[in-house]
N, C-alpha and C positions, 0 to 999 in steps of 0.2 A: 568147689570153687569158693574161695573167700574173697569177697569184693567189698571191703568197707569203703564207703563214700565219704572221705574226709575232704569236702570241697574247699575246701580250703584254698783318562788323560784327554781332555776335551774341554771346549768352552761350554759352560752350562748356562741355561736360562736362569734368570733370577725371578721368575714368576712362580712363587712358591709360598711355603708356610710363613716364613719371616721375610717381609718385603725387602729388608736391607741386607739379607744374607743369601748366599747361593742356595739353590734348591737342596733340601734334605740335609742342611748343615747339622753335623753331629755335635760339634762343640765350637764355641766362640767366646772369647773374653779379651777385652782391651783394658780390663782392670779399672775402668772408670766408674763402675757400679759397685765397687767393694764397699761393704758396710762399714768397716773400720780401716783407717788409713794412718800410717805412721808418718809424721812430719820431721822425723829426726834421723840423723846419721847414726851409724853403728857406734862411732866414737862418743857421741852425745849419750847414747843409751848405756854404754859401758861406764861413763862417768856418773850418770844418774839413772840407776836402773828403774826408777819410778816412771821414766819416759817410755819404757818398753810397752808397746801397744799390742794388745791381742788383735791381730788383723788377719785372720784367716781369709784367703782370697775371695770367698763368696761375697757377693753374688755374681756369677757369670751371666752373660747374655743368653747363652744356650749351654745346657749342661750344668754340672755342679762340681765343686771342689771337695776333696776329702784330704785333710791334713793329718798325718800320722801322729798318734800319741800326744795330741795337744801341742804340736811343734810350732804352732803360730804364736805361742806365748813367749814373752821375754824371759830369759833365764832367771830363775828365782833368786840367786845369790848376787848381791850387789858387786859391781866392779869385776865381774868374772866373765862377762860375755853375754850374748843373747842367743836363744835357740831360734832358729833358722828361717821361718816362713813369715814374711810380712809384705803387704802392699804398701808402697811408700811413694812420696813425692820428692824425696831427697836422695839422689844418687851420690854415694860416697866419693869424695875427692880429697886428697890425692889418692891414687894417681889420676891425672886428667884422662878423659875419654873423648872419643870422636864419634861422629854419626849422630843420628836422631832417633827418637822413638815417638810413638803416637800419643797425643794427649798429655795428661798430667801425671798419671799413676803408672807404676811398673811393679812387677813382682820381684822381691829381693829374696834370694836363697843364700843364707849365711850359716856357717857352722864353725864355731870357734873351737880351739883345742879342748876347752873345758866346758863348752856348752852342750846342750842336748842335741837331738837329731835335727835333720833338716830335709824333710821330704814332703811333697804334696802331690796329690793325684787329681788330674782333670778327668772326671767321669763323663763320657759322652751321654747325650740325651737318649740315645738308643744304641744298641750294639749292631755294628755292621757285620753282616754275615755274607762272606764272599764279595766279589767285585773289586773295585779299585778305590782307594782312599788317598786324598792329598792332605797332609798336615803341614801347616806353615807357622812359623814363629820368628820373632826377632829375639836375638840373644847377644848379651855383652858379657864376656868373661873378664873378671876384674881382679884377679889375684894370681900373680905369677910365682908366688912363694908357697903356694899350697902343695899338697901331695898329689900323687897319682889319682886319676879318676875323681878329681874334685868337682867336676860337673858331670852328672850322670842323667841320661834321659832314657826312660823305659817305655816301650809301647806294648800294651798288654791286651789279651783277648777277654779279660774280665774287668769289672769295675772294682774299685778299692783294691788294686792289685796286691795280692798277698805275697808273702815270701820275702823277708828282708827288705821291706819297703819298696816292693816292685821289682827288685833285682833278680830274684830266682825264677819268677814265672813269666817274665816278659817274652813276647815273640821276638822283639828286636831291642837291643840295648846299645846306646851310643855313649862313649866316654870321651871327655875333653880333658887333656892334661895341661899342667902349667906352661909347658913349652909350646903349646898350640897344637901338638899332635893329637890325633884322634884314634880311637880304637872301638871295636865292637866286642860284645861279650856273647859267647855262645858255647854250648857244650861244656860248660864249666871252666872256660878259659878266655883270656883276652887276646884279641887279634888286631894287629895294626890295620888302620883304615886309610884309604888313599885321599884324605882331605886334611887341610890345615886351617886352623882358626887363627884369627888375629886378636890378641889380647887388647882390652880396653877400647874396643871398637864395636859399635852396634852392627850386626850382620843378619841378613835374612837367610833363614834355614827353611828348606822344603824337603819333605819326605813323601815320596810316592810309593804306595804299597799295593801290590797285586795279591790279594788274599787267595785267589784261586791258583795262581802260578807259584805262590809262596816265594815271591821275589820283591826287592825293594831298591830304591835309588835315593841317595841322600845328596842334596845340593846345598852349597853355601855360597851366597852371593854369585850365583850363576855357574860355579864350578861343580861339576858332577862327579860322583863316585863311580858312575856307570851302574848298570843293573847288576845287583848281587842276588844270586839264587840261594834259597834255603833260609828257613827260620830255625837256625841251629839250636836255639835255647828251648823254645816251647812251640813246636809246630802247631798249626791250626788255622782255620779260615775265618776267625772272628777278630774284631778289633773294637775295644770298648773304652780304653783309657790311655792317658799319657802321664807319667810320673817324672817330676823334676826332683833331683836329690843331690845334696852335697855329700860326696862319698869318701872323703879322705880324712875327715876330722882334724884338719889342720888349716884353719882360717879359709875354708872354701867360701867363695863369694862369686855369684853371677846374678845377672838380671835377665828377666824375660818380659816380653811385651807382645801383644797382638797374636795370641794363639788361636788357631782356627783349624778345624778338621771338617772336610767336606767329602762326600762321595762323588767320585768321577763317574763310576757306573755302579749300579746297585741291582743285583739280581733279585728275583722274588725270594724273599726270606721265609724260611720255614722254621717255626719254633713249635715245641710240643711239650705237653705234660702227659704222662710222666717224662722225666728226662732220661737220656740214654743210660742204661744200667741201673736205674733207680729201683729200689724195692718198695712195693706198694701194697695196699690192702685189696681185698677181693673185689670190692665194689668201686674202686677208683675209676673215674671216667677217663677216657682218652680224649684229649683236646688238642687239635692242631690250629695254629694261626699262621696264615700266609699273608705276607705284606707285599703289596705291589712294588715294583722297582722300575728301573729305567736303564737304558744304554745311552751312548753319546748321541744317538739319532732317533730313538723310539721309546715309547712307553712299554712297560711290561706289566700287563694287567691280568690277574688270574681269571681264567675261564672256568666258572664254577661248574658247568656241566661236563667238564673234562675230568673231574676229580674221581679217582678210583682208589679205594682203601682196601688193603688186604691185611688179615691177621693170620700169622702162621701159614701163609701161602694161600689162604682161602679168601675170596672176595666177600666183603660184608657191606651192608648199606648203612651209612652214617645216620644217626638219629636226626641230625639237623646240619644244614650248610647255610650259613648266613654271611652277608657281606655288608660292612659298614665303612663307607669311605674307601680307604686303601686296604682294609683288613678283611680277609675272609676267614671265618671260623668254622671248623669241622668238629662235631662232637659225636662220640660213640661210647655207648655203655654195653658191655658184654651181657647178653641175656643170662640171668642167673649168676652173673659175676664171673671173674676170672678164676680158673681152677687154682686152688691153694697150692703153693710150692711149685708153680709152673713158671717156665721161661717163655716169653711171648715175643715174636718178631713182627714188627709193624712196617708196612710199606705203603707210602702215599705217592701216587702218580698224578701230575697235574700239568696243564699247559697254559700258555698265555693266549691272548686273543689275536695275536698277529697272524698274518697269512704269508707263508706257512707258519703254523704255531711252533713254538719252542717247548719241548716237553722236559720236565724235570722229575726226578725220583728222590724221595727222602726215605731213609730207613733207619730204624733203631730197634733196640730190644729192651725189655724190662722184666723184672722178676716179681712174682707175687709171694707174699708172706704166707706161712702156714696159718691155718684157721685158728681163731680163738676157741677156747673151751666152750661147750654148750651150756654150761651153768649160767643162771641169770646174773646180772651185775649186783654188786653190793651197793645198797641204797643209802644215801646220805641221811644221817640222823636229823630229825626235825626238832632242833633245839637251838639255843643261842650260839652254841659252839659249831653246829653244823658239821659234826665229825664224820669222816670216813677212815676206818682203821683196818689195815690189812697186814696179816703175817706175810713175810717175804716169800715163804715157801708155798703160799696159796696163790700162785700166779695162774693166769688164764692162758699164757703162752710163754714159752721159754725158748729163745732162739740163739744158738751158738754163733760165733763168728766163723768165717771161712778161712781155711788155711791158705796163705799166700807165700810167695818166695821170701818175703821179708818178715812175716809174722806168723807164728804158729796159731792154729785154731784155738779159741778160748771159749769158756762157757761158765754159766752159773750152775752150781751144784750144791745139794744139801749137805750141811756139816753140823756136828755137835760140839765143835771146839772152835772158839773158847766157850766155856759154859756160861750160863746166865741168860740165854735166849728165852723168849717168852712162849713160843709155841712148840711145835714138834721138832723144829730145827731152825738153823739160820741158813743163809745162802752165801756161798763163797765164789768169788770171781777168780778163776785160775785157768791153767796152772801157773806156777811160779818158777818152773825149771824147764830147761830144754829137753827135747826128746832124747832117748839114749843114742840114737844115730847122729844126733847133733852135739854129742858130748855130755849131755845131762847136767850141765852147769846151771847156775841161777839165771832166771830171765825176768827182768823187770820191765813192765809195759806201762806207759802213760799215753793214751791216745789223744790227749789234749781235747780239742773241740771237734775232732773228726770222728763222728759216730757212724760213718757209712759202713764200717765192718767191725763192729764191736758187739759182744754178747748183750742181749737185752731180755727183760722180763716185762710182760704187759699184764695189766689188771683192769678188769671191767668195772665201771662204777656208774651209778645213776645219781646225778645232782638234783636236788630239790630247789636250789636257788642259784642265781647267777652272781657275777661280780668277782672281786678279788678273793682268792683263797690262798692259804699258806701251807707250804710243805714242811714236814718234819720227818727225819729219818733216824731210826735207832740202829746203830751199827758199831762195829769194832774196826779200828785201824791200827795195825801193829807198829807202824812207823810212818814217817812223813812221806813215804813213797807208796803207801797203801791206804790212804785216808780220805779219798774223795770219790764221788759218784755223780753221774748226770741223771737228771730227772726231767720229765716233760709231760704234756697233755696232748692227746690225740696225735702222737707222733712228732710234735714240735717241742724240741728240748730247750731248756733255759740256756742262755749263752754261757753261763758260768756254773761250775759244779757246786754241790753241797759238800762241805768239807769240815775239818776240825773234829775228827773222831780219834780219841785215844784208844789204848788197847782194851780197856773195859768198855762194855756196851754203854753208849751214851746217845742221848737225843741231840740232834743238831739241825738247825735251819739256816746255817750261815753260808752265804756266798760272798765272794770278794772281801773276806775277812770280817765283815760286820753286818752286811745287809741280809734281811730276812728273805728267804726264798719264797717267791709269790708268783701266782699265775692268774690270769683273768679267765673265768669260766663264761663263755659267751651265751650259753643256753642251758636251761634245765634239761634233764633227760640223760640219755646214754652218752658216755664218753669213755676213754680209756687212758690210764696212766702208764707211763713207761719208765723203767729204770735201765740205764745203759752203764756198762762198766767203763770207768775212766782209768783206774789203776788196778792192776791185778793184786791179789792178796787182800782185797777189801771184803769184809764179812758184814752182811746186812741182815738185820733181824726183823724190822717192822717199818711200815710206812703209815704215816698219818697225814691227813689233809683236813684243814679247818677253815671255817669262814670268819673266825674270831682272831683278829690280829694280836690280841693279848693272851691268847691261850698258850700255855707252856706244858707239855706232857712231862710226867715224872715217872720214876721207877720203870716198870715194864710197859707202862702206858695203859690205856683203856682196853677193854675186851674187843676182840675183832668184830667188825660190823657184819651183821648177818646179810645173807642174800636177799635181794628184793624180789618182787613178783616178776614172772615172765610178762613181757609187754611188747607190743608192736605199735608203731605210730607212723602213719603216712601223711605228709603235709601237701603233697602234689606241687611243691614249689620249684621243682626242677625245670630247667629250660626245655629239656627233651629227654628221651630215653626212658629208663625204668622209673617207676614210682618207688622212691627209696624209703625203706623202713629205717627211720632215724633213731630207733630205740632198741636196745638189747642186741642179740644176734640178729642181723637183718634178714628179713624175708621180703625181698623186693617184689614189686608188682609189675606185670607186663600189660601194656595197653593192648586190647583186642578189638577187632572190628573197627568201627568208626569212632571209637572213643578218642578224644583229643583234649589237650589242655586249653583252657580259656582264661581270659583276664577278668571274667565275671566272678566277683568274690563278695563275701559278706563283709560288713563294715567294721570289723574288729581285728586286732592282731591275731596271728596264729596261736591258738591255745597251746599251752604246754611249753612253748619257747618264747613267746612274746615278740617274735619277729614280725616284720611287716608282712601282711597277707597279700599275695599278688596273683595267685592262680588257683584254679579248681579244675576238676575233670568234667567234660561235657559229654553226655550220652544222648544219642539222637532218638532213642526209643525203639531202635531196630534190634531185633533179637541178635545176640552175639556181641553187642557193645559191652565191654566189661574191663575191669582191671583185675587180673588174676594174680593173687598173692601166692599161689602154689600150695603145697601141702605142709607148710611150716608148722612145727610143734607149738609155736606160740598161739596158733589158732585152735588148738585142741584144749577145750575148756575143762574137761573132766567133770568132776562133781563139785568143784569149789566155786567160790564167789567169782564173778567176772562182770565186766562192763564192756559193751560194744557201743561206741558213740561216734558221732560225726555231725557235720553241717550239711544240710540238703536244701535245694531250691527246685521244686517241681513246677515246671512250666505247663506240663500236661501229663495225664496218666493214660498212655495208649492201651486200649483194651480194658481199661478199668482197674488193672492191677500192674504194679511195677516193683520188681525186686530192687532193694536198696543195697543191702550188704548181708553177708552171712556165710555159713558153711554147712553143707548137707552131704551126707554119705548114705547112699541107698544100700540097704542090706536085706537079707532074707527075712528078717523079723521086723522090717519096717525102717523107714528113714530115721536117721539120727542127725542132730545138728541144731542150728539156731539161725534166725534170720530176722531182718527188718524188712517189712513190705509196705508199700504205699497203695492205698485203695481209694478209688473215686468215691466221694461222698458229697451229694448236692452239687454246689458250684465249686467245691474245693476237694479236699482229700483228708484221709486219716492215715496214721502210721500204726501198724500192729507189729508186735514182736512175739516170736514163738520159740519154744525149746522142746525138743523131743529126744528121748533116749531110746527110741525104737518102739515105744508103745504109744500111749496117749500123747497128744500134742497139747501143750499148755500155751495159751495165747493171752496177751493183754493189748488193749487198743487205746490210742490217744483220742482226744477230742478233735473237733473239726478244725482244719487248717486251711489257709489260703494258698492258692496257686501263686507262683511268681514271687515268693517271699522266702527269705532265708530263715531256717529253723535249726536249732541244735536238738538232736534226738539222741536218746540213750536207752539201751536195753540193759537192765541191771538185774543180776541174780544175787541174792544175799542170804544164803543158807537154807533154801527151801527144797533141798534134794532128798528124796526118799528112795532107797534102793529096793527094787522088787525082784522077783525070781528071774533066774536065767538072764536073758538079754533085755528084760523089760525094766525101764527106768521111768520114774515120774519126776519131771523137773519143772519147778515152778519159778517163773520169773517174778522177782519181787515187785518190780514196777517198770513202767515205761515213762520216761520224763521227756517233756517237750519244752524247750526254752525259747 
């Protein structure tokens, strides 16, 4: 056993979060708090473009605005129009309009024939999962000469609604035409809607959505569409944003005021990581969050002792269940980690506290990646450049994509063409042709920023410093459709690819045409780099990362970084579950007996990472209390140099002797292993370290130490090993250090 001790539709009450808003308000904006406001008409701005004001709608009272592609800006060319989204105090006349709006400011959505886009998205403060939601807004349609769909309103289940400025991925889409007719969009087509708007008149709009029944009702000034069944465009039970868009590119113009989204009913919301279908690492924890809800007549509060968690059909005990205000958190880490390349099905059952209780079940599945290679990571060079250099073919994991109905499976494979690579080969992202049964023709693929199913290569590294580091890739791109690749740290990719590779092997760090590719390394120690295919046909030779912003590799670049030593490091900073090994291939520890985490810590940051130190492991002194790191190879020290170190605080030494950390194997020829032991000495204690290769035991002992005080102890062996006959080894610890 290795046990290193690194202690280290209803009327709702308004008694709620926001006193002036209905309970649980998801979004609210009357545009009176906008940071920038335009005081000019469109005509004034067209005459003098300098008057065009950057007036993105933020700040909302609840929620946030996201304006697409900088479309809050005035159009840059004088006298040609303005691009679309402004908060203004000046409503354009002529034509005259009727009706009123609240306050001084309104949202103007304008798109001239020569201007840019005009779309802005109101992101809710939180995503509504199930239940009923009411969205209200005032709208004045102000141009009867525009084209079809000149006013578009999209209701989406995600924030910053993607896909043609909210158009493609909306649950529900409403369109207002110049003649006042309305349409909905679903299933790729437009469908007449049984409502009519009145141009140049402020009207009150209301949308009631039942996310569980997948139905909705649109009302304009009290005239209802009736209940419409089905979210034909993007079915789902979440609602997270509303997008307003000028959709015809022909002088679209409308105004919006008093936008609000409130839940009418809100079931207990279940969210989780991993997400459904996500691919994760072996030791990724499972975390559920349940948020209390309400109906029109009662509260829905999670009953924590009703929670039942199953993995692949078998009941498991969560590591921790905690509740803070309205949120219940359930955490679970699989002992020994999830099986590599496994699919796992998760089921959570829970109830509310009502009588009788209402039970709910949430299910999802996720996939575990194949394991990384067992070789140690490549260790960062201790120099001003802080280099890590890796040949592309020396990956620690190579994962192909999965064949789908729309895309053939793809992979990274070793190639020797084109010539000029620096190692044994380069790595090619392919294929570039269809399968014979598909006709065998050319196949060009660009996954854009969707890396969910694209081939990847992972490389283990150990950083010696934190902060900003810079990526360089040496690669070949035979044309403009095969010259970019995605890169990232610890599974998180940069939003833009590294590009600008000609046919001949070339070093590039360019993203967005000119910016250097950079990433922030949050901690020293073990991490992994990932290369994802973006375009097939790309050929990669070498990867380099440096801490020096001015470093530029040339030629074939520096020699490949050697492997670092095997290492394991346990901080005990987890909230619950396994004691994670945060360095190298992880050998995670399992808490045994009455061993628990405690907030009693030494007064310095966590060594090795510099992170704030918050927890340690508490042992009661009863036999069986332990953290078992299993039989990982990192604990097999062999005959080379090694260090076993950690922080300890001994409050007492039951029985006069207490095991701190080590590994022992009992054999026919005597015990082998190493350990740190605490021994009572006077009113305090000493720490001794011993190493045995099956023969004589070599021991070194510290001086006297005080109880109830933190000490850093280290057992260090530095080249004192002498091999004897057969199974006998004499192993000499160089020193025991106490800090």
